[in-house]
N, C-alpha and C positions, 0 to 999 in steps of 0.2 A: 201169794203169786205177785211178783213184781212186775209190771208192766212199763214202768217209766225208765225211759232213756231217750236221749236226744236222737232224732233221726240220723241216720247214717249219710245224708245228704248234706248235713251241716258241716262246716269247715271243722278241722280238729282243733281250731282255736276257740271254738265256742265255750264260753266258760259254764260252769254248772250254776244253776239257779242259787240265790243266796239262801242260807239256813239261819234260823233264828237260834238263840241259846239252847232251847229244847230240842235243835237238831230238824225241825220241822221245815220242810222246803216249801218255796212258793214260785210258781210259773207265772209268766206274763200270757195274756190271751194268744198272742202269737206262736208262743212255744207249746201251748196246749193244742192249738191248730196243728202244729208240725207233729205232734205226737199222734195225733188222731187222723193226720192227712187229710184235713178239711180247711175251710176258710175260717179265718177270725170272726166273720160274721155269723158262721154257724155256731161257734163257740159263745159269742154274746147271746145269740138265740136260745140256746141251752141254758144258759145262766139267766136270762129274764123270764124263761118259762118255768124256772125253778128246778129243771132236771140235773143241772150241775151246780153245786154250791160254790159261791166265791166270795171273796173279801173285797169290797169296795172302799178304796181309801179316800176317796171323795175328794181328791186334789188335783182332777184332770180338767180338761176343758169343758165347756158347757155340752159339746156333742157326746163325748166319751169320758167317763172318769177313769181314774187309774184302778183298774181291776187285777187282783191276784189270786190264783188258784192253788190250794193246798195240795200236795202230793197225795194226801190220803182221800181228798175228795175226788182226784182224778181215779185213783183206784177204785173208790166205791162206785162211782159213774160206769166205770169199765165193768165191774163185776154184776151191777144192776141190769147191763144191757147187753149181756151175752146171750147169743141165740142158742139154745138147746135144741139139739136134733131129737125128732119125735122118736119114741121107740118103735123098733122095727123098721125105720125109715131107710137105713142103710143096708 
């Protein structure tokens, strides 16, 4: 199941995230926040708590490094955090 898509509120000129030679896509923290409709701070918290895997490029400012999140890690986070209805709840 693929959940990754840029939000519909983004302009039509929003470029797709870059892909490496193996086709793996990497998203910026702001892009991940837009996907999940939360703040970038929340995404940073998920990363620092170990809930969302990310790549630290180590070339940012002292306050925030350059962080990228792989598409497959976003998918894994999504699947791991789905709320399943209890049997007979509906």
